[in-house]
N, CA and C atoms of all chains as a GROMACS GRO file, in nm:
protein
  645
    1MET      N    1   3.551  19.280   4.492
    1MET     CA    2   3.486  19.160   4.439
    1MET      C    3   3.464  19.176   4.288
    2PRO      N    4   3.513  19.085   4.207
    2PRO     CA    5   3.496  19.100   4.063
    2PRO      C    6   3.350  19.088   4.022
    3LYS      N    7   3.315  19.163   3.915
    3LYS     CA    8   3.175  19.161   3.872
    3LYS      C    9   3.143  19.029   3.801
    4ALA      N   10   3.043  18.961   3.851
    4ALA     CA   11   3.005  18.833   3.792
    4ALA      C   12   2.900  18.856   3.684
    5GLU      N   13   2.905  18.771   3.583
    5GLU     CA   14   2.807  18.783   3.477
    5GLU      C   15   2.735  18.650   3.460
    6ILE      N   16   2.605  18.659   3.447
    6ILE     CA   17   2.530  18.535   3.431
    6ILE      C   18   2.467  18.535   3.292
    7SER      N   19   2.512  18.438   3.212
    7SER     CA   20   2.455  18.428   3.078
    7SER      C   21   2.349  18.317   3.079
    8ASN      N   22   2.271  18.310   2.975
    8ASN     CA   23   2.169  18.205   2.972
    8ASN      C   24   2.142  18.156   2.830
    9ARG      N   25   2.081  18.040   2.821
    9ARG     CA   26   2.052  17.978   2.692
    9ARG      C   27   1.901  17.966   2.670
   10ILE      N   28   1.827  18.056   2.729
   10ILE     CA   29   1.680  18.045   2.722
   10ILE      C   30   1.631  18.053   2.576
   11ARG      N   31   1.688  18.147   2.503
   11ARG     CA   32   1.646  18.164   2.362
   11ARG      C   33   1.665  18.034   2.285
   12ARG      N   34   1.782  17.973   2.303
   12ARG     CA   35   1.816  17.848   2.235
   12ARG      C   36   1.719  17.735   2.277
   13LEU      N   37   1.697  17.726   2.410
   13LEU     CA   38   1.610  17.621   2.462
   13LEU      C   39   1.465  17.638   2.414
   14ARG      N   40   1.422  17.762   2.404
   14ARG     CA   41   1.286  17.786   2.352
   14ARG      C   42   1.277  17.741   2.207
   15PHE      N   43   1.384  17.774   2.131
   15PHE     CA   44   1.389  17.736   1.990
   15PHE      C   45   1.382  17.584   1.975
   16ASP      N   46   1.459  17.516   2.061
   16ASP     CA   47   1.463  17.368   2.056
   16ASP      C   48   1.328  17.305   2.093
   17ARG      N   49   1.247  17.378   2.167
   17ARG     CA   50   1.115  17.325   2.205
   17ARG      C   51   1.006  17.381   2.113
   18GLY      N   52   1.031  17.375   1.987
   18GLY     CA   53   0.931  17.416   1.889
   18GLY      C   54   0.896  17.563   1.896
   19GLU      N   55   0.997  17.648   1.911
   19GLU     CA   56   0.976  17.794   1.916
   19GLU      C   57   0.872  17.833   2.021
   20MET      N   58   0.893  17.782   2.142
   20MET     CA   59   0.804  17.821   2.252
   20MET      C   60   0.808  17.974   2.265
   21THR      N   61   0.693  18.037   2.278
   21THR     CA   62   0.693  18.184   2.286
   21THR      C   63   0.734  18.230   2.427
   22GLN      N   64   0.779  18.353   2.433
   22GLN     CA   65   0.816  18.411   2.563
   22GLN      C   66   0.694  18.416   2.654
   23GLU      N   67   0.580  18.445   2.595
   23GLU     CA   68   0.457  18.453   2.674
   23GLU      C   69   0.420  18.316   2.734
   24GLU      N   70   0.437  18.212   2.654
   24GLU     CA   71   0.404  18.078   2.704
   24GLU      C   72   0.498  18.041   2.819
   25LEU      N   73   0.626  18.069   2.800
   25LEU     CA   74   0.723  18.040   2.906
   25LEU      C   75   0.688  18.119   3.033
   26ALA      N   76   0.656  18.248   3.014
   26ALA     CA   77   0.621  18.333   3.128
   26ALA      C   78   0.501  18.276   3.203
   27ASN      N   79   0.399  18.236   3.130
   27ASN     CA   80   0.280  18.180   3.194
   27ASN      C   81   0.310  18.051   3.269
   28ARG      N   82   0.401  17.971   3.211
   28ARG     CA   83   0.432  17.842   3.276
   28ARG      C   84   0.516  17.858   3.402
   29VAL      N   85   0.601  17.962   3.405
   29VAL     CA   86   0.685  17.980   3.525
   29VAL      C   87   0.625  18.081   3.623
   30GLY      N   88   0.520  18.151   3.580
   30GLY     CA   89   0.454  18.244   3.671
   30GLY      C   90   0.523  18.378   3.683
   31CYS      N   91   0.561  18.435   3.569
   31CYS     CA   92   0.615  18.573   3.570
   31CYS      C   93   0.561  18.645   3.447
   32THR      N   94   0.598  18.772   3.431
   32THR     CA   95   0.549  18.846   3.315
   32THR      C   96   0.639  18.820   3.195
   33ARG      N   97   0.584  18.843   3.075
   33ARG     CA   98   0.662  18.825   2.951
   33ARG      C   99   0.781  18.920   2.950
   34GLN      N  100   0.760  19.041   3.008
   34GLN     CA  101   0.869  19.140   3.011
   34GLN      C  102   0.986  19.090   3.093
   35THR      N  103   0.958  19.012   3.198
   35THR     CA  104   1.067  18.958   3.280
   35THR      C  105   1.146  18.854   3.201
   36ILE      N  106   1.076  18.772   3.123
   36ILE     CA  107   1.146  18.674   3.038
   36ILE      C  108   1.234  18.747   2.937
   37ILE      N  109   1.182  18.855   2.880
   37ILE     CA  110   1.259  18.934   2.783
   37ILE      C  111   1.386  18.988   2.850
   38ALA      N  112   1.369  19.043   2.973
   38ALA     CA  113   1.484  19.100   3.046
   38ALA      C  114   1.586  18.992   3.084
   39VAL      N  115   1.536  18.875   3.125
   39VAL     CA  116   1.628  18.766   3.162
   39VAL      C  117   1.704  18.719   3.038
   40GLU      N  118   1.633  18.699   2.929
   40GLU     CA  119   1.697  18.653   2.804
   40GLU      C  120   1.806  18.750   2.759
   41ALA      N  121   1.777  18.879   2.774
   41ALA     CA  122   1.872  18.982   2.730
   41ALA      C  123   1.986  19.003   2.831
   42GLY      N  124   1.980  18.935   2.943
   42GLY     CA  125   2.084  18.948   3.045
   42GLY      C  126   2.073  19.077   3.125
   43LYS      N  127   1.956  19.142   3.117
   43LYS     CA  128   1.936  19.268   3.190
   43LYS      C  129   1.888  19.244   3.331
   44TYR      N  130   1.835  19.126   3.357
   44TYR     CA  131   1.784  19.094   3.490
   44TYR      C  132   1.825  18.952   3.527
   45VAL      N  133   1.883  18.939   3.646
   45VAL     CA  134   1.922  18.806   3.695
   45VAL      C  135   1.808  18.754   3.782
   46PRO      N  136   1.745  18.644   3.743
   46PRO     CA  137   1.629  18.597   3.819
   46PRO      C  138   1.667  18.539   3.954
   47SER      N  139   1.568  18.527   4.041
   47SER     CA  140   1.591  18.463   4.170
   47SER      C  141   1.617  18.313   4.146
   48LEU      N  142   1.671  18.248   4.248
   48LEU     CA  143   1.696  18.103   4.236
   48LEU      C  144   1.567  18.029   4.205
   49SER      N  145   1.460  18.072   4.272
   49SER     CA  146   1.332  18.006   4.255
   49SER      C  147   1.286  18.014   4.108
   50LEU      N  148   1.294  18.134   4.050
   50LEU     CA  149   1.251  18.151   3.911
   50LEU      C  150   1.344  18.075   3.817
   51ALA      N  151   1.475  18.078   3.847
   51ALA     CA  152   1.572  18.006   3.763
   51ALA      C  153   1.539  17.856   3.760
   52PHE      N  154   1.507  17.800   3.877
   52PHE     CA  155   1.472  17.658   3.883
   52PHE      C  156   1.342  17.629   3.809
   53ARG      N  157   1.248  17.721   3.818
   53ARG     CA  158   1.120  17.700   3.748
   53ARG      C  159   1.141  17.702   3.597
   54ILE      N  160   1.227  17.794   3.550
   54ILE     CA  161   1.255  17.802   3.406
   54ILE      C  162   1.322  17.671   3.360
   55ALA      N  163   1.422  17.628   3.438
   55ALA     CA  164   1.491  17.503   3.403
   55ALA      C  165   1.392  17.386   3.404
   56GLY      N  166   1.299  17.389   3.498
   56GLY     CA  167   1.199  17.282   3.509
   56GLY      C  168   1.110  17.274   3.386
   57VAL      N  169   1.073  17.389   3.330
   57VAL     CA  170   0.989  17.390   3.210
   57VAL      C  171   1.062  17.324   3.093
   58PHE      N  172   1.194  17.348   3.084
   58PHE     CA  173   1.271  17.288   2.975
   58PHE      C  174   1.316  17.144   3.007
   59GLY      N  175   1.298  17.105   3.132
   59GLY     CA  176   1.336  16.970   3.173
   59GLY      C  177   1.485  16.947   3.176
   60VAL      N  178   1.560  17.051   3.210
   60VAL     CA  179   1.706  17.039   3.217
   60VAL      C  180   1.755  17.093   3.352
   61PRO      N  181   1.878  17.058   3.394
   61PRO     CA  182   1.930  17.115   3.519
   61PRO      C  183   1.950  17.266   3.503
   62VAL      N  184   1.946  17.336   3.615
   62VAL     CA  185   1.953  17.484   3.610
   62VAL      C  186   2.084  17.533   3.546
   63GLU      N  187   2.193  17.456   3.565
   63GLU     CA  188   2.322  17.500   3.509
   63GLU      C  189   2.327  17.486   3.357
   64GLU      N  190   2.229  17.418   3.301
   64GLU     CA  191   2.223  17.410   3.154
   64GLU      C  192   2.152  17.533   3.097
   65VAL      N  193   2.080  17.601   3.184
   65VAL     CA  194   2.010  17.722   3.139
   65VAL      C  195   2.095  17.845   3.171
   66PHE      N  196   2.149  17.849   3.291
   66PHE     CA  197   2.226  17.967   3.333
   66PHE      C  198   2.372  17.929   3.355
   67GLN      N  199   2.462  18.015   3.307
   67GLN     CA  200   2.605  17.993   3.326
   67GLN      C  201   2.665  18.113   3.398
   68TYR      N  202   2.748  18.081   3.496
   68TYR     CA  203   2.812  18.185   3.576
   68TYR      C  204   2.954  18.210   3.523
   69LYS      N  205   2.984  18.337   3.490
   69LYS     CA  206   3.117  18.373   3.441
   69LYS      C  207   3.174  18.480   3.530
   70GLU      N  208   3.300  18.462   3.571
   70GLU     CA  209   3.363  18.563   3.657
   70GLU      C  210   3.452  18.654   3.574
   71MET      N  211   0.423  19.671   2.768
   71MET     CA  212   0.428  19.750   2.892
   71MET      C  213   0.358  19.672   3.004
   72THR      N  214   0.426  19.660   3.118
   72THR     CA  215   0.367  19.584   3.229
   72THR      C  216   0.260  19.668   3.301
   73PRO      N  217   0.172  19.602   3.378
   73PRO     CA  218   0.070  19.678   3.452
   73PRO      C  219   0.133  19.782   3.545
   74LEU      N  220   0.248  19.747   3.604
   74LEU     CA  221   0.314  19.840   3.696
   74LEU      C  222   0.366  19.963   3.621
   75GLN      N  223   0.416  19.941   3.499
   75GLN     CA  224   0.463  20.053   3.418
   75GLN      C  225   0.347  20.147   3.384
   76LYS      N  226   0.234  20.087   3.349
   76LYS     CA  227   0.115  20.168   3.318
   76LYS      C  228   0.075  20.251   3.439
   77ARG      N  229   0.083  20.187   3.556
   77ARG     CA  230   0.047  20.257   3.680
   77ARG      C  231   0.144  20.372   3.706
   78ALA      N  232   0.273  20.348   3.675
   78ALA     CA  233   0.373  20.453   3.696
   78ALA      C  234   0.346  20.572   3.605
   79TRP      N  235   0.310  20.545   3.479
   79TRP     CA  236   0.277  20.655   3.388
   79TRP      C  237   0.155  20.732   3.438
   80LEU      N  238   0.058  20.656   3.493
   80LEU     CA  239  -0.062  20.720   3.548
   80LEU      C  240  -0.023  20.808   3.668
   81GLY      N  241   0.065  20.754   3.754
   81GLY     CA  242   0.113  20.831   3.870
   81GLY      C  243   0.184  20.957   3.827
   82LEU      N  244   0.264  20.946   3.721
   82LEU     CA  245   0.335  21.062   3.668
   82LEU      C  246   0.236  21.166   3.618
   83GLY      N  247   0.131  21.117   3.550
   83GLY     CA  248   0.027  21.206   3.500
   83GLY      C  249  -0.046  21.278   3.613
   84VAL      N  250  -0.080  21.201   3.717
   84VAL     CA  251  -0.151  21.258   3.834
   84VAL      C  252  -0.062  21.362   3.901
   85GLY      N  253   0.066  21.329   3.920
   85GLY     CA  254   0.160  21.421   3.986
   85GLY      C  255   0.179  21.550   3.909
   86VAL      N  256   0.201  21.537   3.779
   86VAL     CA  257   0.222  21.656   3.695
   86VAL      C  258   0.092  21.737   3.688
   87GLY      N  259  -0.021  21.667   3.672
   87GLY     CA  260  -0.151  21.734   3.666
   87GLY      C  261  -0.180  21.812   3.793
   88MET      N  262  -0.154  21.746   3.908
   88MET     CA  263  -0.177  21.812   4.037
   88MET      C  264  -0.088  21.935   4.052
   89SER      N  265   0.039  21.920   4.014
   89SER     CA  266   0.134  22.031   4.027
   89SER      C  267   0.087  22.150   3.944
   90LEU      N  268   0.051  22.122   3.817
   90LEU     CA  269   0.010  22.232   3.728
   90LEU      C  270  -0.119  22.297   3.777
   91ALA      N  271  -0.214  22.213   3.825
   91ALA     CA  272  -0.342  22.268   3.871
   91ALA      C  273  -0.322  22.358   3.994
   92ILE      N  274  -0.241  22.311   4.089
   92ILE     CA  275  -0.218  22.389   4.212
   92ILE      C  276  -0.140  22.517   4.179
   93LEU      N  277  -0.041  22.504   4.089
   93LEU     CA  278   0.036  22.620   4.047
   93LEU      C  279  -0.055  22.724   3.982
   94ALA      N  280  -0.143  22.675   3.894
   94ALA     CA  281  -0.234  22.766   3.824
   94ALA      C  282  -0.327  22.837   3.922
   95VAL      N  283  -0.376  22.763   4.022
   95VAL     CA  284  -0.467  22.822   4.121
   95VAL      C  285  -0.395  22.930   4.202
   96PHE      N  286  -0.272  22.899   4.244
   96PHE     CA  287  -0.197  22.996   4.325
   96PHE      C  288  -0.159  23.119   4.242
   97ILE      N  289  -0.125  23.097   4.115
   97ILE     CA  290  -0.090  23.211   4.029
   97ILE      C  291  -0.214  23.298   4.005
   98ALA      N  292  -0.327  23.231   3.979
   98ALA     CA  293  -0.450  23.304   3.948
   98ALA      C  294  -0.501  23.386   4.067
   99ARG      N  295  -0.492  23.332   4.187
   99ARG     CA  296  -0.551  23.399   4.304
   99ARG      C  297  -0.447  23.465   4.394
  100GLY      N  298  -0.317  23.433   4.370
  100GLY     CA  299  -0.210  23.498   4.448
  100GLY      C  300  -0.178  23.424   4.576
  101VAL      N  301  -0.050  23.391   4.594
  101VAL     CA  302  -0.008  23.315   4.714
  101VAL      C  303  -0.034  23.395   4.842
  102THR      N  304  -0.014  23.526   4.832
  102THR     CA  305  -0.025  23.609   4.953
  102THR      C  306  -0.168  23.618   5.006
  103SER      N  307  -0.266  23.584   4.919
  103SER     CA  308  -0.406  23.595   4.964
  103SER      C  309  -0.453  23.466   5.031
  104PHE      N  310  -0.362  23.370   5.050
  104PHE     CA  311  -0.400  23.240   5.105
  104PHE      C  312  -0.468  23.253   5.242
  105ASP      N  313  -0.415  23.344   5.326
  105ASP     CA  314  -0.471  23.359   5.461
  105ASP      C  315  -0.616  23.406   5.460
  106ASP      N  316  -0.650  23.494   5.365
  106ASP     CA  317  -0.784  23.555   5.363
  106ASP      C  318  -0.879  23.488   5.264
  107ASP      N  319  -0.821  23.420   5.165
  107ASP     CA  320  -0.904  23.368   5.057
  107ASP      C  321  -0.948  23.224   5.085
  108LEU      N  322  -1.073  23.212   5.130
  108LEU     CA  323  -1.127  23.080   5.165
  108LEU      C  324  -1.141  22.991   5.040
  109VAL      N  325  -1.177  23.055   4.928
  109VAL     CA  326  -1.195  22.979   4.802
  109VAL      C  327  -1.062  22.918   4.760
  110LEU      N  328  -0.955  22.997   4.769
  110LEU     CA  329  -0.822  22.947   4.732
  110LEU      C  330  -0.784  22.826   4.819
  111ARG      N  331  -0.811  22.839   4.947
  111ARG     CA  332  -0.777  22.728   5.038
  111ARG      C  333  -0.861  22.604   5.006
  112ALA      N  334  -0.989  22.629   4.978
  112ALA     CA  335  -1.079  22.516   4.947
  112ALA      C  336  -1.033  22.445   4.819
  113ILE      N  337  -0.996  22.523   4.717
  113ILE     CA  338  -0.951  22.463   4.591
  113ILE      C  339  -0.824  22.382   4.616
  114ALA      N  340  -0.731  22.439   4.694
  114ALA     CA  341  -0.604  22.369   4.724
  114ALA      C  342  -0.632  22.237   4.796
  115TYR      N  343  -0.725  22.240   4.892
  115TYR     CA  344  -0.759  22.117   4.967
  115TYR      C  345  -0.818  22.012   4.873
  116VAL      N  346  -0.914  22.058   4.790
  116VAL     CA  347  -0.982  21.964   4.698
  116VAL      C  348  -0.880  21.901   4.604
  117LEU      N  349  -0.789  21.984   4.550
  117LEU     CA  350  -0.688  21.931   4.456
  117LEU      C  351  -0.597  21.828   4.525
  118CYS      N  352  -0.558  21.860   4.649
  118CYS     CA  353  -0.469  21.768   4.721
  118CYS      C  354  -0.537  21.637   4.754
  119VAL      N  355  -0.655  21.648   4.817
  119VAL     CA  356  -0.726  21.526   4.858
  119VAL      C  357  -0.771  21.449   4.735
  120GLY      N  358  -0.818  21.524   4.632
  120GLY     CA  359  -0.862  21.460   4.508
  120GLY      C  360  -0.746  21.387   4.441
  121GLY      N  361  -0.632  21.453   4.431
  121GLY     CA  362  -0.513  21.392   4.369
  121GLY      C  363  -0.471  21.267   4.444
  122LEU      N  364  -0.475  21.276   4.577
  122LEU     CA  365  -0.436  21.162   4.660
  122LEU      C  366  -0.532  21.044   4.639
  123LEU      N  367  -0.662  21.077   4.633
  123LEU     CA  368  -0.762  20.971   4.612
  123LEU      C  369  -0.745  20.906   4.475
  124VAL      N  370  -0.726  20.990   4.372
  124VAL     CA  371  -0.707  20.935   4.236
  124VAL      C  372  -0.585  20.844   4.234
  125TYR      N  373  -0.477  20.889   4.297
  125TYR     CA  374  -0.354  20.808   4.300
  125TYR      C  375  -0.378  20.678   4.378
  126GLY      N  376  -0.449  20.690   4.491
  126GLY     CA  377  -0.479  20.571   4.572
  126GLY      C  378  -0.561  20.470   4.494
  127VAL      N  379  -0.657  20.520   4.415
  127VAL     CA  380  -0.741  20.430   4.335
  127VAL      C  381  -0.656  20.361   4.229
  128THR      N  382  -0.563  20.436   4.167
  128THR     CA  383  -0.478  20.376   4.062
  128THR      C  384  -0.391  20.264   4.119
  129LEU      N  385  -0.355  20.273   4.247
  129LEU     CA  386  -0.274  20.167   4.307
  129LEU      C  387  -0.350  20.036   4.317
  130ARG      N  388  -0.483  20.049   4.324
  130ARG     CA  389  -0.568  19.931   4.342
  130ARG      C  390  -0.612  19.867   4.210
  131ILE      N  391  -0.590  19.942   4.100
  131ILE     CA  392  -0.640  19.891   3.972
  131ILE      C  393  -0.556  19.771   3.927
  132LYS      N  394  -0.626  19.664   3.892
  132LYS     CA  395  -0.557  19.547   3.838
  132LYS      C  396  -0.630  19.508   3.710
  133ARG      N  397  -0.575  19.554   3.599
  133ARG     CA  398  -0.641  19.522   3.471
  133ARG      C  399  -0.585  19.392   3.416
  134ARG      N  400  -0.672  19.315   3.364
  134ARG     CA  401  -0.632  19.188   3.303
  134ARG      C  402  -0.705  19.177   3.170
  135LYS      N  403  -0.630  19.141   3.065
  135LYS     CA  404  -0.694  19.129   2.935
  135LYS      C  405  -0.789  19.009   2.939
  136PRO      N  406  -0.909  19.021   2.877
  136PRO     CA  407  -1.006  18.912   2.882
  136PRO      C  408  -0.947  18.783   2.825
  137GLY      N  409  -0.974  18.673   2.894
  137GLY     CA  410  -0.928  18.544   2.846
  137GLY      C  411  -0.783  18.513   2.877
  138ARG      N  412  -0.715  18.602   2.944
  138ARG     CA  413  -0.573  18.577   2.975
  138ARG      C  414  -0.557  18.557   3.125
  139SER      N  415  -0.462  18.472   3.160
  139SER     CA  416  -0.442  18.445   3.302
  139SER      C  417  -0.300  18.480   3.344
  140GLU      N  418  -0.238  18.569   3.264
  140GLU     CA  419  -0.097  18.595   3.292
  140GLU      C  420  -0.075  18.668   3.424
  141VAL      N  421   0.048  18.653   3.476
  141VAL     CA  422   0.085  18.716   3.602
  141VAL      C  423   0.093  18.867   3.582
  142LEU      N  424   0.041  18.944   3.677
  142LEU     CA  425   0.042  19.090   3.663
  142LEU      C  426   0.166  19.152   3.728
  143ILE      N  427   0.205  19.101   3.844
  143ILE     CA  428   0.320  19.153   3.917
  143ILE      C  429   0.410  19.034   3.952
  144ASP      N  430   0.536  19.041   3.916
  144ASP     CA  431   0.626  18.931   3.951
  144ASP      C  432   0.746  18.983   4.031
  145GLU      N  433   0.847  18.896   4.050
  145GLU     CA  434   0.959  18.932   4.138
  145GLU      C  435   1.038  19.052   4.086
  146ARG      N  436   1.049  19.068   3.952
  146ARG     CA  437   1.122  19.182   3.897
  146ARG      C  438   1.048  19.312   3.928
  147ASP      N  439   0.914  19.310   3.915
  147ASP     CA  440   0.834  19.428   3.946
  147ASP      C  441   0.852  19.467   4.093
  148LYS      N  442   0.852  19.365   4.181
  148LYS     CA  443   0.866  19.392   4.325
  148LYS      C  444   1.003  19.453   4.355
  149GLU      N  445   1.106  19.405   4.285
  149GLU     CA  446   1.240  19.459   4.304
  149GLU      C  447   1.246  19.605   4.258
  150ILE      N  448   1.181  19.633   4.145
  150ILE     CA  449   1.178  19.770   4.092
  150ILE      C  450   1.102  19.862   4.189
  151VAL      N  451   0.990  19.813   4.243
  151VAL     CA  452   0.912  19.894   4.338
  151VAL      C  453   0.994  19.921   4.464
  152ARG      N  454   1.070  19.820   4.510
  152ARG     CA  455   1.151  19.837   4.631
  152ARG      C  456   1.254  19.949   4.611
  153LYS      N  457   1.321  19.948   4.494
  153LYS     CA  458   1.421  20.052   4.466
  153LYS      C  459   1.354  20.189   4.447
  154ALA      N  460   1.238  20.188   4.380
  154ALA     CA  461   1.167  20.315   4.357
  154ALA      C  462   1.120  20.375   4.490
  155THR      N  463   1.084  20.290   4.585
  155THR     CA  464   1.038  20.338   4.716
  155THR      C  465   1.154  20.407   4.790
  156MET      N  466   1.273  20.353   4.773
  156MET     CA  467   1.391  20.417   4.835
  156MET      C  468   1.415  20.554   4.772
  157ALA      N  469   1.402  20.560   4.640
  157ALA     CA  470   1.419  20.688   4.569
  157ALA      C  471   1.313  20.788   4.616
  158GLN      N  472   1.192  20.737   4.636
  158GLN     CA  473   1.079  20.820   4.682
  158GLN      C  474   1.110  20.878   4.820
  159LEU      N  475   1.161  20.794   4.909
  159LEU     CA  476   1.193  20.836   5.045
  159LEU      C  477   1.300  20.947   5.044
  160TRP      N  478   1.405  20.925   4.966
  160TRP     CA  479   1.513  21.024   4.958
  160TRP      C  480   1.464  21.155   4.896
  161ALA      N  481   1.378  21.145   4.794
  161ALA     CA  482   1.327  21.265   4.728
  161ALA      C  483   1.243  21.348   4.825
  162VAL      N  484   1.159  21.281   4.904
  162VAL     CA  485   1.073  21.353   4.999
  162VAL      C  486   1.160  21.417   5.108
  163LEU      N  487   1.259  21.342   5.158
  163LEU     CA  488   1.348  21.398   5.262
  163LEU      C  489   1.423  21.520   5.208
  164LEU      N  490   1.471  21.507   5.083
  164LEU     CA  491   1.544  21.618   5.022
  164LEU      C  492   1.455  21.740   5.008
  165SER      N  493   1.331  21.718   4.965
  165SER     CA  494   1.239  21.832   4.948
  165SER      C  495   1.212  21.899   5.083
  166LEU      N  496   1.200  21.819   5.190
  166LEU     CA  497   1.175  21.876   5.323
  166LEU      C  498   1.295  21.959   5.370
  167PHE      N  499   1.416  21.907   5.344
  167PHE     CA  500   1.535  21.982   5.384
  167PHE      C  501   1.548  22.111   5.304
  168ILE      N  502   1.514  22.106   5.175
  168ILE     CA  503   1.521  22.227   5.092
  168ILE      C  504   1.423  22.332   5.145
  169TRP      N  505   1.300  22.288   5.176
  169TRP     CA  506   1.201  22.380   5.235
  169TRP      C  507   1.254  22.439   5.366
  170ALA      N  508   1.306  22.353   5.453
  170ALA     CA  509   1.352  22.398   5.586
  170ALA      C  510   1.464  22.502   5.572
  171ILE      N  511   1.561  22.472   5.486
  171ILE     CA  512   1.674  22.564   5.469
  171ILE      C  513   1.626  22.696   5.406
  172ALA      N  514   1.546  22.685   5.299
  172ALA     CA  515   1.499  22.805   5.229
  172ALA      C  516   1.415  22.894   5.321
  173LEU      N  517   1.319  22.835   5.393
  173LEU     CA  518   1.231  22.915   5.480
  173LEU      C  519   1.309  22.976   5.597
  174THR      N  520   1.401  22.899   5.652
  174THR     CA  521   1.481  22.951   5.764
  174THR      C  522   1.563  23.072   5.720
  175GLU      N  523   1.625  23.059   5.602
  175GLU     CA  524   1.709  23.169   5.554
  175GLU      C  525   1.626  23.292   5.518
  176VAL      N  526   1.512  23.270   5.452
  176VAL     CA  527   1.430  23.384   5.407
  176VAL      C  528   1.363  23.455   5.525
  177TYR      N  529   1.311  23.379   5.622
  177TYR     CA  530   1.234  23.440   5.732
  177TYR      C  531   1.312  23.446   5.863
  178TRP      N  532   1.443  23.438   5.854
  178TRP     CA  533   1.526  23.439   5.975
  178TRP      C  534   1.502  23.565   6.058
  179GLY      N  535   1.496  23.679   5.990
  179GLY     CA  536   1.479  23.808   6.058
  179GLY      C  537   1.346  23.820   6.128
  180GLN      N  538   1.242  23.763   6.069
  180GLN     CA  539   1.106  23.779   6.125
  180GLN      C  540   1.074  23.678   6.236
  181LYS      N  541   1.155  23.577   6.248
  181LYS     CA  542   1.138  23.472   6.352
  181LYS      C  543   1.004  23.400   6.343
  182SER      N  544   0.936  23.412   6.227
  182SER     CA  545   0.812  23.336   6.207
  182SER      C  546   0.792  23.313   6.057
  183ILE      N  547   0.717  23.208   6.027
  183ILE     CA  548   0.696  23.170   5.886
  183ILE      C  549   0.547  23.178   5.856
  184PRO      N  550   0.507  23.241   5.742
  184PRO     CA  551   0.364  23.247   5.708
  184PRO      C  552   0.302  23.107   5.702
  185ILE      N  553   0.178  23.099   5.748
  185ILE     CA  554   0.112  22.968   5.762
  185ILE      C  555   0.090  22.898   5.628
  186VAL      N  556   0.086  22.977   5.519
  186VAL     CA  557   0.066  22.917   5.386
  186VAL      C  558   0.173  22.812   5.356
  187PHE      N  559   0.292  22.831   5.411
  187PHE     CA  560   0.401  22.738   5.380
  187PHE      C  561   0.379  22.598   5.438
  188VAL      N  562   0.302  22.593   5.545
  188VAL     CA  563   0.271  22.459   5.600
  188VAL      C  564   0.197  22.377   5.495
  189TYR      N  565   0.100  22.442   5.428
  189TYR     CA  566   0.025  22.374   5.323
  189TYR      C  567   0.112  22.345   5.202
  190LEU      N  568   0.194  22.444   5.166
  190LEU     CA  569   0.280  22.425   5.049
  190LEU      C  570   0.379  22.310   5.071
  191ILE      N  571   0.429  22.297   5.194
  191ILE     CA  572   0.521  22.186   5.225
  191ILE      C  573   0.447  22.053   5.212
  192ALA      N  574   0.325  22.049   5.266
  192ALA     CA  575   0.247  21.924   5.259
  192ALA      C  576   0.215  21.889   5.113
  193ILE      N  577   0.173  21.992   5.036
  193ILE     CA  578   0.138  21.969   4.896
  193ILE      C  579   0.261  21.923   4.818
  194SER      N  580   0.374  21.992   4.839
  194SER     CA  581   0.495  21.956   4.764
  194SER      C  582   0.543  21.816   4.803
  195GLY      N  583   0.529  21.782   4.933
  195GLY     CA  584   0.569  21.649   4.978
  195GLY      C  585   0.489  21.541   4.907
  196LEU      N  586   0.359  21.566   4.895
  196LEU     CA  587   0.270  21.471   4.827
  196LEU      C  588   0.308  21.457   4.680
  197ILE      N  589   0.328  21.571   4.615
  197ILE     CA  590   0.361  21.569   4.471
  197ILE      C  591   0.497  21.504   4.448
  198VAL      N  592   0.596  21.542   4.529
  198VAL     CA  593   0.731  21.483   4.514
  198VAL      C  594   0.724  21.332   4.534
  199SER      N  595   0.646  21.289   4.633
  199SER     CA  596   0.633  21.147   4.662
  199SER      C  597   0.576  21.071   4.542
  200ILE      N  598   0.467  21.123   4.486
  200ILE     CA  599   0.401  21.057   4.372
  200ILE      C  600   0.495  21.055   4.251
  201LEU      N  601   0.556  21.172   4.223
  201LEU     CA  602   0.644  21.182   4.105
  201LEU      C  603   0.768  21.094   4.120
  202ALA      N  604   0.830  21.096   4.240
  202ALA     CA  605   0.954  21.021   4.260
  202ALA      C  606   0.930  20.871   4.244
  203GLN      N  607   0.817  20.823   4.298
  203GLN     CA  608   0.791  20.679   4.284
  203GLN      C  609   0.766  20.642   4.138
  204ALA      N  610   0.688  20.725   4.069
  204ALA     CA  611   0.658  20.696   3.928
  204ALA      C  612   0.786  20.700   3.845
  205ILE      N  613   0.869  20.803   3.865
  205ILE     CA  614   0.993  20.815   3.787
  205ILE      C  615   1.088  20.701   3.822
  206GLY      N  616   1.095  20.667   3.951
  206GLY     CA  617   1.181  20.556   3.995
  206GLY      C  618   1.142  20.425   3.928
  207ILE      N  619   1.011  20.398   3.920
  207ILE     CA  620   0.963  20.275   3.855
  207ILE      C  621   0.999  20.276   3.706
  208LEU      N  622   0.976  20.392   3.641
  208LEU     CA  623   1.004  20.398   3.497
  208LEU      C  624   1.153  20.384   3.468
  209ILE      N  625   1.238  20.444   3.552
  209ILE     CA  626   1.383  20.429   3.534
  209ILE      C  627   1.423  20.283   3.558
  210GLY      N  628   1.363  20.221   3.661
  210GLY     CA  629   1.392  20.081   3.692
  210GLY      C  630   1.364  19.990   3.573
  211TYR      N  631   1.251  20.013   3.506
  211TYR     CA  632   1.217  19.932   3.389
  211TYR      C  633   1.313  19.960   3.274
  212ARG      N  634   1.352  20.086   3.260
  212ARG     CA  635   1.443  20.122   3.150
  212ARG      C  636   1.577  20.050   3.168
  213ARG      N  637   1.623  20.045   3.294
  213ARG     CA  638   1.752  19.979   3.321
  213ARG      C  639   1.744  19.829   3.302
  214MET      N  640   1.630  19.770   3.335
  214MET     CA  641   1.617  19.624   3.330
  214MET      C  642   1.543  19.577   3.206
  215ARG      N  643   1.541  19.658   3.101
  215ARG     CA  644   1.465  19.620   2.982
  215ARG      C  645   1.545  19.521   2.896
   0.00000   0.00000   0.00000
């Protein structure tokens, strides 16, 4: 099975929303700031539930936040 | 640093501290005197039970900065703990097998093992368990940073 990579645009989306801080995003989605840092850096792939919550905060579909590359 | 990471460092400290304290006690009073030396046995018991209690208390600590409502443990922390627990299980099993093989080979001729080793196995199992979980958590965070 080829290794899949999931990239994300969280940094960009935070910037577009008036430089929302990682801490603010973490508090709004219910995770730690360190998890947001890890997700942004591509070191941790969030669960579907967390991915949807993040997309919900930005008000965009989940595929606009996360992209799947094979 | 997440609360779980802080707890892991504390666990590492407790494990290393317990190991050094027990090692120092056995070196100071002599392993061979374990059967006759009630003080040595009492110190070993106190260190083991004390270390276990301190570790147990650290598991319950939930510090929160005043005025903040942030999440303390999330799905990534739980995933790291799950993997660290597997590492802990394997480390304890490995330590038990090492003890079993070493004692069997050394005392094969005598067909019996000194009773002190029962305590040493229990103590080492406890220390390995605490250290393996703490190290597993810290490695997990390093990989997912």
